C-alpha positions as CSV (number, residue, x, y, z in Angstrom):
1,M,16.0,8.8,-20.7
2,N,14.3,5.8,-19.1
3,Y,13.6,7.3,-15.8
4,A,12.1,4.2,-14.2
5,L,15.4,2.3,-14.9
6,E,17.6,5.1,-13.7
7,I,15.7,5.5,-10.4
8,D,15.9,1.7,-9.8
9,R,19.6,2.0,-10.4
10,A,19.8,4.8,-8.0
11,I,18.0,2.8,-5.5
12,E,20.1,-0.3,-6.0
13,N,23.3,1.8,-5.5
14,E,21.8,3.3,-2.3
15,D,21.7,6.8,-3.6
16,P,18.3,8.2,-2.4
17,A,19.2,11.7,-3.2
18,L,19.7,10.8,-7.0
19,A,16.7,8.7,-7.0
20,L,14.6,11.6,-5.6
21,A,16.2,14.1,-8.1
22,L,15.4,11.7,-11.0
23,A,11.8,11.2,-9.9
24,E,11.1,14.8,-9.3
25,R,12.7,15.5,-12.8
26,W,10.4,13.0,-14.4
27,V,7.3,14.4,-12.8
28,A,8.3,17.8,-13.9
29,E,8.8,16.7,-17.5
30,A,5.6,14.5,-17.6
31,P,3.2,15.7,-15.1
32,E,0.4,13.5,-16.6
33,T,2.3,10.3,-16.5
34,H,1.0,8.1,-13.6
35,A,4.4,6.0,-13.5
36,A,6.4,9.3,-12.8
37,W,4.0,9.9,-9.8
38,G,4.1,6.4,-8.7
39,N,7.9,6.3,-8.7
40,L,8.1,9.6,-6.7
41,A,5.7,8.1,-4.2
42,H,7.8,5.0,-4.0
43,V,11.0,7.2,-3.5
44,H,9.4,9.3,-0.9
45,E,8.3,6.2,0.8
46,M,11.7,4.7,0.9
47,R,12.9,7.9,2.5
48,D,10.1,7.5,5.3
49,D,8.6,10.8,4.0
50,F,5.0,9.4,4.0
51,A,3.3,12.7,3.8
52,K,5.0,13.5,0.5
53,A,4.5,9.9,-0.6
54,S,0.8,10.3,0.0
55,Q,0.5,13.4,-2.1
56,A,2.4,11.7,-5.1
57,V,0.3,8.5,-4.9
58,S,-2.8,10.6,-4.9
59,E,-1.6,12.1,-8.2
60,A,-0.9,8.8,-9.7
61,L,-4.4,7.7,-8.7
62,R,-5.9,10.9,-10.2
63,I,-4.4,10.0,-13.6
64,T,-5.0,6.2,-13.2
65,P,-7.9,5.6,-10.9
66,D,-8.5,2.2,-9.4
67,Y,-5.1,0.9,-10.3
68,P,-4.3,-1.9,-7.7
69,P,-0.6,-1.3,-7.2
70,Y,-1.3,2.6,-6.4
71,L,-4.3,1.6,-4.2
72,F,-2.2,-0.9,-2.2
73,E,0.6,1.8,-1.9
74,Q,-2.0,4.5,-0.8
75,G,-3.2,2.0,1.9
76,Y,0.4,1.3,2.9
77,I,1.1,4.9,3.2
78,A,-2.0,5.7,5.3
79,Y,-1.1,2.7,7.5
80,R,2.3,4.0,8.1
81,L,0.8,7.4,8.8
82,G,-1.5,5.8,11.5
83,N,-4.7,6.6,9.5
84,Y,-6.2,3.1,9.7
85,T,-9.7,4.1,8.6
86,Q,-8.1,5.5,5.3
87,A,-5.8,2.6,5.0
88,E,-8.6,0.1,5.3
89,R,-10.5,1.9,2.6
90,A,-7.7,1.9,0.2
91,F,-7.0,-1.7,0.8
92,G,-10.6,-2.4,0.2
93,L,-10.6,-0.7,-3.1
94,C,-7.5,-2.6,-4.0
95,V,-9.4,-5.9,-3.2
96,E,-12.4,-4.9,-5.4
97,Q,-10.3,-3.7,-8.3
98,S,-8.2,-7.0,-8.1
99,E,-11.2,-9.1,-8.1
100,M,-12.8,-7.1,-11.1
101,T,-9.7,-7.4,-13.3
102,H,-8.8,-11.0,-12.1
103,D,-5.5,-9.7,-11.0
104,N,-4.4,-11.9,-7.9
105,F,-1.1,-10.2,-7.4
106,Y,-2.3,-7.7,-4.7
107,L,-5.5,-9.6,-3.7
108,D,-4.6,-11.6,-0.6
109,A,-2.1,-9.2,0.6
110,A,-4.8,-6.4,0.4
111,R,-7.2,-8.6,2.3
112,I,-4.7,-9.2,4.9
113,A,-3.8,-5.6,5.2
114,R,-7.3,-4.5,5.3
115,A,-8.2,-6.8,8.0
116,R,-5.1,-5.6,10.0
117,C,-6.3,-2.0,9.7
118,L,-9.7,-3.0,10.8
119,V,-8.4,-4.7,13.9
120,L,-6.4,-1.6,14.7
121,D,-9.4,0.6,14.1
122,G,-11.5,-1.4,16.5
123,R,-13.6,-3.3,14.1
124,A,-12.3,-6.9,14.6
125,S,-15.8,-8.5,13.8
126,L,-15.6,-7.0,10.2
127,A,-11.9,-8.0,10.0
128,A,-12.8,-11.7,10.5
129,K,-15.2,-11.5,7.4
130,V,-12.6,-9.6,5.3
131,I,-9.8,-12.0,5.9
132,A,-11.9,-15.2,5.5
133,D,-11.2,-15.4,1.6
134,A,-7.5,-14.8,1.9
135,A,-5.3,-17.9,1.1
136,G,-3.9,-19.6,4.2
137,D,-0.2,-19.1,3.2
138,A,-0.8,-15.4,2.1
139,A,1.0,-12.5,4.0
140,A,1.3,-8.7,3.6
141,W,4.2,-6.4,4.7
142,L,3.2,-3.4,6.6
143,D,5.5,-2.3,9.5
144,G,6.3,-6.0,9.6
145,R,5.1,-9.3,8.0
146,F,1.6,-10.2,8.8
147,S,0.2,-13.6,7.8
148,K,-3.4,-14.5,7.6
149,E,-2.7,-16.4,10.9
150,D,-1.1,-13.4,12.6
151,V,-4.2,-11.2,11.7
152,L,-6.5,-14.1,12.9
153,T,-4.8,-14.2,16.2
154,S,-5.1,-10.5,16.6
155,I,-8.8,-10.6,15.8
156,R,-9.4,-13.3,18.5
157,A,-7.4,-11.2,21.0
158,A,-9.4,-8.2,20.1
159,T,-12.8,-10.0,20.3
160,Q,-12.1,-11.8,23.6
161,G,-10.8,-8.7,25.4
162,P,-8.8,-8.7,28.5
163,S,-8.7,-11.7,30.5
């Protein structure tokens, strides 16, 4: 059985219970397969069960450390749980790994997400440095869409303080 394909079909058919059952079955049958854990994390995430998603993505990273898609997902999950320090760290690792492997797919989104977390964590000065290299038209989806300009605006507001 191609679990990834069947999970995608269940998601497309808006059957989250089936998607979860398939992902859990895949993990049970292949506990050392990072993709099984990554899919389980994704299904939990779609169900807004971020605690379980965090556990699953941690298992995926145990098997395949430093894999940018899982690092980004780990950051996203931590962000959704309100743990901005942990999210910033994961997004930072995603940036590092993306740069090392010359994989630009997550690079700017991770920079923007990391900067957003730094602002929320009270470190706006560092956020300005982090986001400087992001492309002007780049964006990241967290609990909404954040462009580079959105984050720069929040950095300016945080560094200027109340008027």
